[in-house]
Z-matrix of the N, CA and C atoms (Angstrom, degrees):
N
C 1 1.460
C 2 1.548 1 108.59
N 3 1.245 2 113.95 1 146.13
C 4 1.443 3 124.51 2 178.83
C 5 1.574 4 107.20 3 -68.56
N 6 1.300 5 113.22 4 134.75
C 7 1.499 6 119.73 5 -179.87
C 8 1.583 7 106.05 6 -80.86
N 9 1.309 8 115.65 7 152.04
C 10 1.395 9 121.49 8 -179.99
C 11 1.521 10 109.69 9 -79.50
N 12 1.318 11 114.13 10 143.99
C 13 1.455 12 118.39 11 177.64
C 14 1.536 13 105.20 12 -89.51
N 15 1.307 14 116.06 13 127.13
C 16 1.475 15 119.89 14 179.33
C 17 1.473 16 107.30 15 -100.98
N 18 1.359 17 116.02 16 122.85
C 19 1.451 18 117.64 17 -178.88
C 20 1.583 19 108.64 18 -127.07
N 21 1.305 20 117.70 19 158.04
C 22 1.461 21 121.80 20 179.27
C 23 1.479 22 108.79 21 -80.58
N 24 1.335 23 115.98 22 126.11
C 25 1.471 24 122.68 23 178.83
C 26 1.483 25 110.72 24 -68.53
N 27 1.345 26 122.67 25 130.87
C 28 1.457 27 125.51 26 171.27
C 29 1.480 28 110.78 27 -95.26
N 30 1.309 29 115.15 28 178.79
C 31 1.501 30 121.63 29 -174.14
C 32 1.495 31 109.39 30 -62.61
N 33 1.380 32 119.43 31 -43.86
C 34 1.499 33 120.55 32 179.51
C 35 1.500 34 112.14 33 -64.16
N 36 1.307 35 118.10 34 -43.17
C 37 1.495 36 118.46 35 179.20
C 38 1.477 37 112.66 36 -66.47
N 39 1.354 38 116.84 37 -33.26
C 40 1.421 39 122.36 38 178.39
C 41 1.557 40 110.45 39 -62.55
N 42 1.328 41 115.22 40 -49.43
C 43 1.441 42 121.45 41 178.50
C 44 1.575 43 110.30 42 -61.26
N 45 1.274 44 115.29 43 -42.06
C 46 1.465 45 117.99 44 179.79
C 47 1.479 46 112.55 45 -67.01
N 48 1.331 47 116.28 46 -37.78
C 49 1.480 48 121.06 47 -178.59
C 50 1.500 49 114.54 48 -65.33
N 51 1.349 50 118.42 49 -35.80
C 52 1.407 51 122.34 50 -169.96
C 53 1.498 52 116.36 51 -77.46
N 54 1.294 53 119.39 52 7.72
C 55 1.419 54 121.82 53 167.99
C 56 1.510 55 110.92 54 -66.78
N 57 1.294 56 118.87 55 130.81
C 58 1.559 57 119.95 56 -173.40
C 59 1.505 58 112.86 57 -53.02
N 60 1.324 59 119.93 58 -41.96
C 61 1.485 60 123.35 59 -179.19
C 62 1.509 61 107.31 60 -64.85
N 63 1.333 62 120.52 61 -46.20
C 64 1.404 63 121.80 62 -178.82
C 65 1.498 64 113.48 63 -62.61
N 66 1.332 65 115.53 64 -42.35
C 67 1.468 66 119.61 65 -179.75
C 68 1.570 67 109.28 66 -62.99
N 69 1.326 68 115.31 67 -40.01
C 70 1.499 69 119.61 68 177.09
C 71 1.501 70 112.75 69 -63.54
N 72 1.403 71 117.42 70 -44.99
C 73 1.377 72 123.32 71 179.63
C 74 1.535 73 110.98 72 -60.29
N 75 1.276 74 115.89 73 -46.32
C 76 1.518 75 120.53 74 179.08
C 77 1.509 76 108.92 75 -60.28
N 78 1.332 77 115.70 76 -44.51
C 79 1.509 78 122.17 77 -179.54
C 80 1.586 79 107.18 78 -55.84
N 81 1.317 80 114.55 79 -48.95
C 82 1.403 81 116.41 80 -174.72
C 83 1.482 82 111.13 81 -69.61
N 84 1.296 83 123.03 82 -29.53
C 85 1.478 84 126.01 83 177.26
C 86 1.527 85 107.08 84 -71.25
N 87 1.342 86 118.49 85 -39.23
C 88 1.434 87 121.56 86 175.32
C 89 1.508 88 111.61 87 -63.53
N 90 1.322 89 116.98 88 -43.05
C 91 1.474 90 119.70 89 -169.91
C 92 1.533 91 109.76 90 -80.46
N 93 1.349 92 116.39 91 -41.65
C 94 1.526 93 116.55 92 -174.41
C 95 1.505 94 113.89 93 -105.05
N 96 1.319 95 116.79 94 -6.53
C 97 1.473 96 118.08 95 -176.12
C 98 1.536 97 113.88 96 91.68
N 99 1.329 98 118.21 97 -165.37
C 100 1.382 99 122.12 98 -173.90
C 101 1.577 100 111.40 99 -65.79
N 102 1.307 101 111.52 100 148.44
C 103 1.511 102 118.88 101 -173.37
C 104 1.543 103 109.16 102 -157.48
N 105 1.306 104 115.89 103 164.03
C 106 1.452 105 124.16 104 177.14
C 107 1.518 106 109.11 105 -99.92
N 108 1.306 107 116.73 106 164.72
C 109 1.449 108 119.77 107 173.08
C 110 1.514 109 113.64 108 -52.17
N 111 1.324 110 113.15 109 -48.06
C 112 1.428 111 120.80 110 -180.00
C 113 1.529 112 111.41 111 -56.01
N 114 1.255 113 120.29 112 -47.71
C 115 1.459 114 126.61 113 -178.46
C 116 1.577 115 107.37 114 -61.22
N 117 1.334 116 116.42 115 -47.55
C 118 1.445 117 120.43 116 -177.65
C 119 1.519 118 111.18 117 -68.38
N 120 1.320 119 117.57 118 -33.58
C 121 1.520 120 122.36 119 178.78
C 122 1.502 121 108.04 120 -60.70
N 123 1.290 122 118.55 121 -42.94
C 124 1.479 123 121.84 122 -178.56
C 125 1.481 124 109.68 123 -65.88
N 126 1.285 125 120.35 124 -37.16
C 127 1.438 126 125.59 125 -177.25
C 128 1.539 127 111.85 126 -69.13
N 129 1.352 128 114.21 127 -35.16
C 130 1.514 129 116.07 128 -179.62
C 131 1.505 130 114.00 129 -108.70
N 132 1.361 131 114.90 130 14.08
C 133 1.448 132 121.55 131 176.16
C 134 1.518 133 111.80 132 53.50
N 135 1.339 134 118.21 133 51.31
C 136 1.447 135 126.80 134 176.72
C 137 1.541 136 107.17 135 -128.68
N 138 1.341 137 115.88 136 171.05
C 139 1.390 138 120.46 137 176.95
C 140 1.600 139 108.13 138 -88.78
N 141 1.324 140 114.12 139 158.46
C 142 1.467 141 117.26 140 -177.55
C 143 1.513 142 113.85 141 -63.87
N 144 1.372 143 115.04 142 -21.62
C 145 1.523 144 114.32 143 179.39
C 146 1.461 145 109.82 144 -70.04
N 147 1.280 146 119.06 145 -36.91
C 148 1.429 147 122.77 146 177.44
C 149 1.523 148 113.30 147 -67.10
N 150 1.379 149 115.14 148 -44.78
C 151 1.492 150 115.70 149 178.26
C 152 1.481 151 112.52 150 -71.66
N 153 1.276 152 119.58 151 -32.33
C 154 1.470 153 123.37 152 179.04
C 155 1.540 154 107.41 153 -64.53
N 156 1.299 155 118.14 154 -47.68
C 157 1.452 156 121.20 155 -177.43
C 158 1.552 157 109.60 156 -60.98
N 159 1.309 158 116.88 157 -49.16
C 160 1.512 159 119.83 158 -179.04
C 161 1.493 160 109.43 159 -66.82
N 162 1.227 161 120.16 160 -35.69
C 163 1.558 162 121.35 161 178.10
C 164 1.534 163 109.43 162 -64.10
N 165 1.314 164 116.53 163 -41.77
C 166 1.492 165 119.35 164 175.98
C 167 1.519 166 110.80 165 -62.06
N 168 1.303 167 116.86 166 -40.94
C 169 1.515 168 119.78 167 179.15
C 170 1.538 169 110.04 168 -64.10
N 171 1.332 170 118.73 169 -42.42
C 172 1.358 171 121.67 170 175.88
C 173 1.528 172 112.70 171 -59.76
N 174 1.340 173 115.27 172 -45.93
C 175 1.446 174 121.45 173 176.94
C 176 1.497 175 114.41 174 -60.72
N 177 1.360 176 115.14 175 -42.62
C 178 1.485 177 119.23 176 178.75
C 179 1.506 178 111.99 177 -55.94
N 180 1.370 179 115.38 178 -28.61
C 181 1.541 180 116.93 179 -178.79
C 182 1.523 181 110.73 180 -100.68
N 183 1.344 182 116.57 181 8.24
C 184 1.465 183 119.05 182 174.48
C 185 1.532 184 114.78 183 77.16
N 186 1.376 185 117.56 184 16.85
C 187 1.379 186 120.75 185 -176.81
C 188 1.511 187 112.96 186 -88.56
N 189 1.339 188 114.27 187 -18.19
C 190 1.480 189 122.31 188 174.65
C 191 1.547 190 104.78 189 -136.00
N 192 1.352 191 116.04 190 158.15
C 193 1.432 192 119.68 191 172.52
C 194 1.531 193 112.03 192 -136.39
N 195 1.269 194 115.47 193 157.95
C 196 1.472 195 121.20 194 179.36
C 197 1.527 196 110.54 195 -72.41
N 198 1.289 197 116.72 196 149.11
C 199 1.439 198 123.49 197 172.65
C 200 1.526 199 108.06 198 -116.73
N 201 1.359 200 115.64 199 83.09
C 202 1.490 201 121.95 200 -170.88
C 203 1.535 202 111.22 201 -62.08
N 204 1.252 203 121.00 202 -27.63
C 205 1.501 204 120.88 203 -175.30
C 206 1.546 205 110.37 204 -70.05
N 207 1.270 206 116.67 205 -17.19
C 208 1.510 207 120.87 206 177.12
C 209 1.532 208 114.21 207 -92.78
N 210 1.300 209 115.76 208 -14.03
C 211 1.467 210 120.70 209 -173.06
C 212 1.566 211 110.12 210 -72.57
N 213 1.337 212 111.92 211 142.90
C 214 1.454 213 122.51 212 174.44
C 215 1.541 214 107.38 213 -132.65
N 216 1.293 215 115.84 214 122.45
C 217 1.449 216 120.66 215 -177.08
C 218 1.495 217 111.65 216 57.86
N 219 1.293 218 118.48 217 -128.98
C 220 1.498 219 120.17 218 178.10
C 221 1.526 220 117.68 219 -84.15
N 222 1.339 221 113.45 220 -1.94
C 223 1.437 222 120.07 221 -179.20
C 224 1.559 223 107.04 222 -66.62
N 225 1.377 224 112.72 223 133.38
C 226 1.432 225 120.86 224 173.80
C 227 1.441 226 110.23 225 -116.23
N 228 1.354 227 114.23 226 131.71
C 229 1.513 228 121.44 227 174.74
C 230 1.473 229 108.54 228 -104.66
N 231 1.334 230 114.88 229 144.88
C 232 1.445 231 123.18 230 178.22
C 233 1.475 232 113.44 231 -127.58
N 234 1.363 233 116.06 232 152.46
C 235 1.490 234 119.80 233 173.02
C 236 1.549 235 105.63 234 -139.49
N 237 1.297 236 112.99 235 152.07
C 238 1.472 237 120.36 236 178.20
C 239 1.503 238 109.29 237 -64.42
N 240 1.337 239 116.58 238 142.42
C 241 1.454 240 121.79 239 173.16
C 242 1.567 241 104.86 240 -106.07
N 243 1.273 242 117.57 241 145.80
C 244 1.427 243 118.20 242 -179.85
C 245 1.484 244 110.14 243 -78.20
N 246 1.389 245 115.02 244 149.21
C 247 1.421 246 120.48 245 177.27
C 248 1.533 247 111.09 246 -149.44
N 249 1.297 248 119.24 247 157.23
C 250 1.360 249 122.43 248 173.00
C 251 1.524 250 107.17 249 -125.51
N 252 1.270 251 115.41 250 165.09
C 253 1.504 252 120.04 251 -175.89
C 254 1.563 253 107.81 252 -151.87
N 255 1.284 254 114.11 253 146.69
C 256 1.437 255 120.75 254 174.91
C 257 1.550 256 105.31 255 -99.78
N 258 1.327 257 118.09 256 83.96
C 259 1.408 258 123.60 257 -178.48
C 260 1.566 259 112.48 258 -58.30
N 261 1.272 260 116.02 259 -34.50
C 262 1.468 261 118.34 260 -179.15
C 263 1.472 262 111.20 261 -58.98
N 264 1.427 263 114.73 262 -47.11
C 265 1.509 264 121.72 263 178.00
C 266 1.498 265 108.74 264 -59.72
N 267 1.277 266 120.68 265 -45.17
C 268 1.441 267 123.20 266 -176.77
C 269 1.562 268 112.49 267 -70.10
N 270 1.256 269 113.63 268 -35.83
C 271 1.489 270 118.66 269 178.91
C 272 1.577 271 113.64 270 -67.89
N 273 1.338 272 114.58 271 -25.28
C 274 1.455 273 119.23 272 177.38
C 275 1.478 274 113.92 273 -87.23
N 276 1.316 275 118.52 274 -17.16
C 277 1.458 276 124.76 275 176.57
C 278 1.509 277 114.40 276 -83.67
N 279 1.290 278 122.70 277 114.79
C 280 1.435 279 123.51 278 -175.02
C 281 1.549 280 112.75 279 -56.57
N 282 1.321 281 119.69 280 -26.89
C 283 1.448 282 122.36 281 -179.82
C 284 1.541 283 111.19 282 -75.47
N 285 1.301 284 118.05 283 -25.31
C 286 1.523 285 121.71 284 -176.83
C 287 1.495 286 114.52 285 -119.36
N 288 1.308 287 116.29 286 -2.44
C 289 1.431 288 118.65 287 -173.59
C 290 1.605 289 111.67 288 -60.60
N 291 1.298 290 118.43 289 -39.40
C 292 1.408 291 118.31 290 -179.07
C 293 1.528 292 110.52 291 -67.43
N 294 1.303 293 118.70 292 -42.91
C 295 1.450 294 123.59 293 -179.13
C 296 1.567 295 108.06 294 -63.92
N 297 1.327 296 117.42 295 -40.88
C 298 1.448 297 118.69 296 -178.83
C 299 1.566 298 110.49 297 -63.96
N 300 1.369 299 115.31 298 -39.84
C 301 1.483 300 118.81 299 178.59
C 302 1.538 301 110.68 300 -67.20
N 303 1.311 302 118.41 301 -35.43
C 304 1.472 303 121.82 302 174.82
C 305 1.492 304 111.55 303 -61.74
N 306 1.369 305 114.07 304 -42.86
C 307 1.499 306 120.13 305 -179.14
C 308 1.503 307 110.07 306 -64.41
N 309 1.366 308 117.53 307 -44.06
C 310 1.441 309 119.40 308 -173.92
C 311 1.616 310 107.33 309 -71.67
N 312 1.325 311 119.06 310 -39.76
C 313 1.401 312 120.95 311 176.65
C 314 1.514 313 110.62 312 -63.69
N 315 1.350 314 119.93 313 -37.50
C 316 1.397 315 121.58 314 177.01
C 317 1.539 316 113.42 315 -63.57
N 318 1.367 317 115.24 316 -41.23
C 319 1.442 318 119.20 317 176.73
C 320 1.512 319 112.81 318 -61.97
N 321 1.278 320 115.26 319 -44.89
C 322 1.473 321 118.82 320 178.00
C 323 1.506 322 111.35 321 -59.74
N 324 1.362 323 117.57 322 -46.09
C 325 1.419 324 120.52 323 179.06
C 326 1.554 325 113.58 324 -63.21
N 327 1.340 326 114.47 325 -39.36
C 328 1.458 327 119.47 326 175.75
C 329 1.479 328 114.59 327 -62.19
N 330 1.351 329 115.21 328 -46.17
C 331 1.480 330 116.47 329 178.14
C 332 1.513 331 113.04 330 -66.71
N 333 1.337 332 115.93 331 -39.66
C 334 1.426 333 118.32 332 174.37
C 335 1.514 334 113.49 333 -56.10
N 336 1.333 335 114.34 334 -48.95
C 337 1.445 336 120.46 335 -178.11
C 338 1.537 337 113.03 336 -62.73
N 339 1.356 338 112.67 337 -41.14
C 340 1.510 339 115.05 338 178.22
C 341 1.506 340 112.84 339 -65.03
N 342 1.312 341 115.83 340 -40.26
C 343 1.492 342 118.40 341 -179.15
C 344 1.525 343 109.15 342 -69.43
N 345 1.297 344 118.40 343 -40.94
C 346 1.516 345 120.67 344 175.54
C 347 1.516 346 110.96 345 -59.13
N 348 1.300 347 115.64 346 -43.46
C 349 1.474 348 120.58 347 -177.67
C 350 1.579 349 107.57 348 -63.95
N 351 1.286 350 117.15 349 -44.96
C 352 1.481 351 118.17 350 177.97
C 353 1.506 352 111.97 351 -61.45
N 354 1.351 353 119.65 352 -40.71
C 355 1.419 354 122.30 353 179.53
C 356 1.535 355 108.88 354 -58.05
N 357 1.300 356 116.90 355 -43.68
C 358 1.481 357 121.10 356 179.25
C 359 1.577 358 110.34 357 -69.16
N 360 1.309 359 116.68 358 -48.14
C 361 1.465 360 118.93 359 179.15
C 362 1.490 361 114.27 360 -62.54
N 363 1.303 362 115.35 361 -34.52
C 364 1.477 363 117.35 362 -173.84
C 365 1.489 364 112.65 363 -65.21
N 366 1.298 365 118.25 364 -17.71
C 367 1.484 366 120.44 365 177.61
C 368 1.482 367 112.31 366 -60.79
N 369 1.389 368 114.57 367 -27.24
C 370 1.515 369 119.57 368 -175.53
C 371 1.561 370 110.61 369 -119.69
N 372 1.341 371 116.24 370 10.91
C 373 1.448 372 119.85 371 -176.47
C 374 1.519 373 111.81 372 -84.47
N 375 1.328 374 118.20 373 150.28
C 376 1.494 375 122.23 374 -178.81
C 377 1.545 376 107.47 375 -59.18
N 378 1.279 377 115.37 376 144.70
C 379 1.443 378 120.37 377 -175.39
C 380 1.588 379 110.09 378 -58.40
N 381 1.308 380 117.00 379 -36.68
C 382 1.570 381 121.29 380 -176.66
C 383 1.531 382 107.21 381 -61.78
N 384 1.310 383 121.83 382 -35.84
C 385 1.414 384 125.27 383 179.00
C 386 1.550 385 112.51 384 -72.41
N 387 1.289 386 114.10 385 -39.02
C 388 1.487 387 120.71 386 176.43
C 389 1.491 388 108.08 387 -62.18
N 390 1.394 389 117.23 388 -46.66
C 391 1.480 390 122.11 389 179.71
C 392 1.520 391 112.87 390 -63.84
N 393 1.349 392 116.53 391 -31.38
C 394 1.454 393 121.32 392 -178.36
C 395 1.535 394 109.61 393 -79.58
N 396 1.215 395 119.10 394 -27.82
C 397 1.513 396 119.57 395 -178.52
C 398 1.507 397 110.21 396 -71.34
N 399 1.273 398 120.28 397 161.27
C 400 1.421 399 123.42 398 -179.90
C 401 1.505 400 110.13 399 -142.04
N 402 1.359 401 114.15 400 145.03
C 403 1.413 402 120.32 401 174.48
C 404 1.528 403 105.88 402 -136.63
N 405 1.253 404 114.15 403 94.96
C 406 1.501 405 121.72 404 -173.88
C 407 1.466 406 113.52 405 -115.60
N 408 1.295 407 117.67 406 125.22
C 409 1.455 408 122.51 407 171.90
C 410 1.532 409 107.01 408 -121.44
N 411 1.293 410 115.14 409 126.52
C 412 1.439 411 120.61 410 179.12
C 413 1.533 412 109.40 411 -129.55
N 414 1.232 413 116.22 412 142.84
C 415 1.458 414 121.54 413 172.56
C 416 1.523 415 108.37 414 -115.29
N 417 1.311 416 116.13 415 113.51
C 418 1.504 417 116.20 416 -178.31
C 419 1.472 418 109.75 417 -122.42
N 420 1.303 419 117.11 418 161.05
C 421 1.514 420 120.35 419 171.88
C 422 1.470 421 107.74 420 -98.89
N 423 1.323 422 115.70 421 113.04
C 424 1.456 423 122.87 422 -177.65
C 425 1.534 424 111.71 423 -127.19
N 426 1.269 425 113.75 424 148.84
C 427 1.477 426 117.60 425 168.33
C 428 1.502 427 109.96 426 -83.27
N 429 1.282 428 117.04 427 157.53
C 430 1.508 429 124.37 428 -174.49
C 431 1.565 430 107.55 429 -50.78
N 432 1.324 431 118.61 430 -48.36
C 433 1.426 432 120.99 431 -175.14
C 434 1.567 433 110.75 432 -67.55
N 435 1.298 434 118.71 433 -31.99
C 436 1.457 435 118.51 434 175.39
C 437 1.493 436 113.55 435 -72.59
N 438 1.325 437 115.37 436 -34.15
C 439 1.502 438 120.22 437 172.81
C 440 1.584 439 109.02 438 -59.92
N 441 1.311 440 116.20 439 -47.76
C 442 1.403 441 119.19 440 177.50
C 443 1.507 442 114.03 441 -60.29
N 444 1.338 443 115.89 442 -40.74
C 445 1.470 444 118.80 443 178.64
C 446 1.510 445 113.33 444 -66.97
N 447 1.330 446 115.10 445 -41.15
C 448 1.456 447 119.94 446 173.75
C 449 1.559 448 114.09 447 -53.19
N 450 1.330 449 111.54 448 -46.97
C 451 1.512 450 118.28 449 176.79
C 452 1.479 451 112.62 450 -59.26
N 453 1.356 452 116.71 451 -42.78
C 454 1.462 453 118.51 452 -178.29
C 455 1.549 454 110.64 453 -71.44
N 456 1.343 455 118.07 454 -37.63
C 457 1.478 456 119.38 455 -179.12
C 458 1.548 457 107.95 456 -69.55
N 459 1.317 458 120.07 457 -39.41
C 460 1.472 459 120.13 458 -177.28
C 461 1.570 460 105.11 459 -66.45
N 462 1.266 461 120.10 460 -42.66
C 463 1.486 462 121.88 461 179.00
C 464 1.510 463 110.02 462 -62.95
N 465 1.330 464 122.32 463 -39.65
C 466 1.417 465 122.06 464 178.08
C 467 1.563 466 110.30 465 -64.46
N 468 1.345 467 115.56 466 -39.74
C 469 1.392 468 119.09 467 178.01
C 470 1.472 469 114.31 468 -62.65
N 471 1.329 470 115.69 469 -45.59
C 472 1.471 471 123.00 470 179.82
C 473 1.567 472 107.63 471 -62.84
N 474 1.370 473 118.69 472 -40.53
C 475 1.435 474 119.42 473 -178.99
C 476 1.502 475 111.17 474 -69.74
N 477 1.266 476 119.97 475 -18.20
C 478 1.478 477 124.35 476 -176.10
C 479 1.537 478 107.44 477 -77.51
N 480 1.299 479 120.71 478 -18.04
C 481 1.458 480 123.37 479 177.47
C 482 1.531 481 108.55 480 -95.83
N 483 1.258 482 116.42 481 92.00
C 484 1.485 483 122.28 482 176.01
C 485 1.485 484 109.41 483 -64.43
N 486 1.355 485 115.73 484 147.88
C 487 1.486 486 120.35 485 175.74
C 488 1.544 487 110.67 486 -52.02
N 489 1.282 488 114.74 487 129.42
C 490 1.510 489 120.36 488 178.15
C 491 1.487 490 106.14 489 -101.13
N 492 1.324 491 118.20 490 111.09
C 493 1.465 492 123.74 491 -178.72
C 494 1.539 493 110.80 492 -54.75
N 495 1.329 494 119.22 493 -28.07
C 496 1.390 495 120.97 494 -177.81
C 497 1.571 496 112.92 495 -94.02
N 498 1.347 497 113.20 496 -4.60
C 499 1.462 498 118.23 497 -179.54
C 500 1.540 499 114.29 498 -85.71
N 501 1.305 500 114.46 499 171.29
C 502 1.430 501 120.66 500 174.83
C 503 1.540 502 109.56 501 -90.36
N 504 1.315 503 111.20 502 152.58
C 505 1.519 504 117.08 503 179.45
C 506 1.530 505 109.70 504 -71.66
N 507 1.253 506 120.56 505 126.68
C 508 1.441 507 127.61 506 -178.24
C 509 1.503 508 108.61 507 -125.64
N 510 1.325 509 115.30 508 134.86
C 511 1.421 510 119.46 509 176.48
C 512 1.526 511 107.39 510 -105.09
N 513 1.364 512 114.41 511 141.52
C 514 1.442 513 119.86 512 -179.68
C 515 1.491 514 108.93 513 -129.72
N 516 1.382 515 114.58 514 121.99
C 517 1.498 516 118.01 515 178.85
C 518 1.485 517 102.84 516 -108.13
N 519 1.276 518 111.56 517 131.68
C 520 1.525 519 118.86 518 173.18
C 521 1.505 520 108.06 519 -135.25
N 522 1.351 521 114.07 520 116.27
C 523 1.440 522 122.77 521 174.79
C 524 1.448 523 109.07 522 -125.25
N 525 1.335 524 118.64 523 132.59
C 526 1.403 525 121.14 524 172.29
C 527 1.460 526 107.12 525 -140.71
N 528 1.350 527 115.03 526 125.46
C 529 1.481 528 120.47 527 -173.39
C 530 1.564 529 109.20 528 -155.33
N 531 1.336 530 118.32 529 155.96
C 532 1.409 531 118.94 530 179.45
C 533 1.511 532 111.93 531 -72.89
N 534 1.307 533 121.03 532 143.61
C 535 1.426 534 128.30 533 173.10
C 536 1.511 535 111.09 534 -85.16
N 537 1.270 536 120.78 535 131.62
C 538 1.470 537 123.17 536 -178.21
C 539 1.524 538 108.69 537 75.36
N 540 1.239 539 117.08 538 -168.15
C 541 1.442 540 122.07 539 -178.05
C 542 1.541 541 111.13 540 -95.66
N 543 1.341 542 113.64 541 110.49
C 544 1.416 543 119.45 542 -175.77
C 545 1.582 544 109.42 543 -65.20
N 546 1.367 545 114.95 544 154.93
C 547 1.523 546 118.19 545 176.32
C 548 1.485 547 108.11 546 -65.10
N 549 1.278 548 114.87 547 145.12
C 550 1.513 549 120.59 548 177.19
C 551 1.476 550 111.63 549 -91.44
C-alpha cells in the first residue's frame, strides 16, 4: 500500500480544514480508508454535492488525495493525506488563532469519542484483541531534548508499520507534553 505523504499544514490549509464537515470527512477517511463522496455522504447524512464540494476543498489544500486506481468512470475515490501542524505558532497568530483552537478542540473530541467507543465495544470484543490493546499512562521526568527524541522515535516506529490490507484498523493516540508550566 502507498505510504501517506506527510506535509506541514500552512495557515490557509488550517483554515480550510477546520470546517466541521471537512474535519468529519477527513476523520472518516482516516478511520475507514479510501471512499467516494457518495459513500461519505451516506455516513454523515448529507447529499453528495455537499461532500463533493468539501472533498475538493480538502484536496485543494493537500489534506486528501485521489486514489485513481479505485476509480470507475466519473467516480472519484479519496484518501486522507498525512499532515503535521505547529498549533502553537497558529494559536499565537491572530489570523489563525481561532482555527487552531477549533482544530485542537476537534482533536480532543475525536480522541475522547474514539476511546469511549472502544470502552463500549471492548465489552463484546474477542479476548485476544483486548489483550493486544494498550492503555498506558506514564509520568516521566524528561529534559526537553529527550521529549523531542521520544516523539521522533515513536513516530519512526509507527511509520515502520505499513498498513496491512488484511489487518484491522487500529487508532493510536500518542501525546507527550510537560505537566504544569515548564521552566523557560
